C-alpha positions as MATLAB code, in Angstrom:
seq = 'MRFFALVFFSLLFMSAKLPTQTNNAPIRYPLKKDVATIDGIVKATYEVVSGEQGAKRNWERDRSLHHPAAIYAFQDSVEGKLQQVVIPVSDFHQETDTLVGTTGFYESEINREVRVFGNVAQVWSTYQTQFESNGPVMRRGINSIQLFCDQDRWWIISWTFDRERKQQPLPTTFLSQ';
ca = [
     -15.935  -59.848   13.255;
     -15.029  -59.880   16.918;
     -11.588  -58.422   16.014;
     -13.150  -55.438   14.171;
     -15.564  -54.803   17.033;
     -12.662  -54.896   19.493;
     -10.652  -52.440   17.369;
     -13.683  -50.150   16.926;
     -14.475  -49.989   20.660;
     -10.776  -49.600   21.549;
     -10.477  -46.630   19.214;
     -13.715  -45.165   20.520;
     -12.532  -45.510   24.124;
      -9.086  -44.034   23.316;
     -10.573  -41.072   21.447;
     -12.728  -40.222   24.466;
      -9.536  -39.884   26.524;
      -7.686  -37.680   24.007;
      -7.293  -34.046   25.043;
      -9.333  -31.604   23.038;
      -8.467  -28.030   22.163;
     -10.305  -25.553   24.321;
     -11.182  -21.939   23.681;
      -8.315  -21.053   26.053;
      -5.670  -22.540   23.751;
      -3.067  -19.968   22.709;
      -3.392  -18.544   19.218;
      -0.303  -18.949   17.090;
       0.645  -16.031   14.874;
       0.731  -15.280   12.064;
      -2.768  -16.353   11.171;
      -2.848  -17.711    7.636;
      -5.901  -15.545    6.854;
      -3.861  -12.479    7.864;
      -0.812  -13.024    5.670;
      -1.908  -15.169    2.704;
      -3.386  -12.258    0.745;
      -2.998   -8.503    0.444;
      -6.615   -8.091    1.509;
      -5.994  -10.206    4.611;
      -2.908   -8.325    5.789;
      -4.458   -4.866    5.277;
      -7.682   -5.918    7.012;
      -5.714   -7.376    9.948;
      -3.755   -4.161   10.507;
      -6.938   -2.085   10.757;
      -8.471   -4.652   13.140;
      -5.426   -4.650   15.429;
      -5.226   -0.896   15.898;
      -8.970   -0.341   16.458;
     -10.795   -0.640   19.781;
     -12.374    0.943   22.835;
     -10.629    3.334   25.189;
      -8.188    1.430   27.371;
      -8.618   -1.835   25.426;
      -5.337   -3.691   25.023;
      -4.323   -4.034   21.394;
      -3.026   -7.373   20.098;
       0.546   -6.315   19.328;
       1.643   -9.946   18.988;
      -0.691  -10.280   16.012;
       0.503   -6.932   14.638;
       4.176   -7.936   14.931;
       3.392  -11.096   12.935;
       2.282   -8.899   10.020;
       5.377   -6.696    9.915;
       8.799   -7.655    8.700;
      11.225   -7.302   11.653;
      12.844   -4.281    9.966;
       9.541   -2.591    9.067;
       9.098    1.098    9.865;
       6.290    3.599   10.283;
       6.644    7.100    8.883;
       4.272   10.026    9.179;
       4.052   13.785    9.044;
       3.929   15.599   12.354;
       3.720   19.254   13.178;
       6.770   20.386   15.101;
       6.631   24.070   16.035;
       4.105   24.698   13.264;
       6.171   23.034   10.525;
       5.523   19.615    9.043;
       8.290   17.136    9.614;
       8.615   13.496    8.627;
       8.894   11.162   11.617;
      10.225    7.624   11.171;
       9.819    5.105   13.999;
      10.154    1.346   14.481;
       6.939   -0.651   14.842;
       7.572   -1.110   18.591;
       7.546    2.689   19.084;
       4.304    2.912   17.102;
       2.803    0.368   19.506;
       3.899    2.441   22.518;
       2.448    5.658   21.077;
      -0.826    3.905   20.278;
      -1.030    2.484   23.816;
      -0.655    6.027   25.165;
      -3.403    7.308   22.860;
      -5.900    4.523   23.643;
      -5.530    5.262   27.336;
      -7.336    8.545   26.705;
      -9.785    7.724   23.903;
     -11.230    4.978   21.761;
      -9.649    4.640   18.341;
     -11.270    3.109   15.281;
      -9.570    3.287   11.936;
     -11.246    1.865    8.860;
     -10.432    1.716    5.195;
     -12.680    3.661    2.818;
     -10.804    3.011   -0.427;
      -7.867    0.941   -1.682;
      -5.670    0.973   -4.753;
      -3.135   -1.819   -5.246;
      -0.260   -2.265   -7.675;
       1.645   -5.562   -7.736;
       4.784   -6.562   -9.580;
       6.258   -9.966   -8.806;
       6.648  -10.233   -5.036;
       6.272   -6.510   -4.371;
       3.037   -4.596   -3.766;
       2.204   -0.944   -3.195;
      -1.106   -0.336   -1.424;
      -2.743    3.104   -1.226;
      -5.289    2.771    1.558;
      -7.530    5.748    2.278;
      -8.663    5.672    5.902;
     -10.971    7.403    8.311;
     -10.568    7.641   12.077;
     -13.279    7.727   14.726;
     -12.730    8.017   18.476;
     -15.834    6.003   19.321;
     -17.479    3.095   17.546;
     -19.881    4.470   14.926;
     -18.993    8.002   16.089;
     -18.270   10.986   13.871;
     -15.256   10.854   11.563;
     -12.489   12.829   13.264;
      -9.885   12.657   10.510;
      -9.030   11.035    7.230;
      -5.822   10.328    5.408;
      -3.902    7.985    3.186;
      -1.714    5.038    4.166;
       1.037    4.093    1.731;
       1.834    0.467    2.511;
       4.727   -1.430    0.941;
       4.438   -5.219    1.010;
       6.752   -8.072    0.093;
       5.662  -11.671   -0.543;
       8.098  -14.283    0.721;
       7.428  -18.017    1.005;
       3.663  -17.784    0.401;
       3.020  -14.949    2.868;
       2.919  -11.168    2.713;
       5.023   -8.945    4.970;
       4.540   -5.251    5.662;
       7.895   -3.654    4.903;
       6.904   -0.047    5.532;
       3.828    1.967    6.402;
       3.808    5.681    5.661;
       0.799    7.890    6.233;
      -0.336   11.465    6.075;
      -3.583   12.985    7.215;
      -5.968   15.265    5.416;
      -5.695   18.956    6.329;
      -7.674   22.014    5.332;
      -4.954   23.043    2.894;
      -4.486   19.397    1.818;
      -7.844   17.693    1.116;
      -7.936   14.089   -0.037;
      -7.795   13.847   -3.834;
     -11.018   12.483   -5.296;
      -8.992    9.728   -6.982;
      -8.280    8.301   -3.494;
     -11.930    8.254   -2.412;
     -14.270    5.351   -3.102;
     -15.996    5.602   -6.442;
];
């Protein structure tokens, strides 16, 4: 009996001396909740890009969602004509940092359609953008997100988006039912 008591108190004493994780411990990316499911990875991307004016975005978390060769593509008006622009994720981060220096930016999903075959997924994510939390909707559009599942995690391979315009309203099929 004395032996078990000695072992018990020794373990109790040793456990009191063990370091404990604090709230200041670094977060290791990717977070399993971000990449284990399609829902998780789409939700994480909207969380990363959204925030108050001047608030630093968590690009480390965002990079953990994107395949290293992932690209962003979007339509931009150059001299009054629409033109497709393709940029690496790092350039998207820089452009977003410039934007959030001047305004808040909150993007949220209002509808999603998903098609999956094997390890490949196509996500149509209808979004709305606000420049202040709970502020008026400033624009809407559709994100076309291509995903690939590799070793029990999803990767964003490409992210293409276009915004709604007067001459190009969102189709009702892409709005929540």
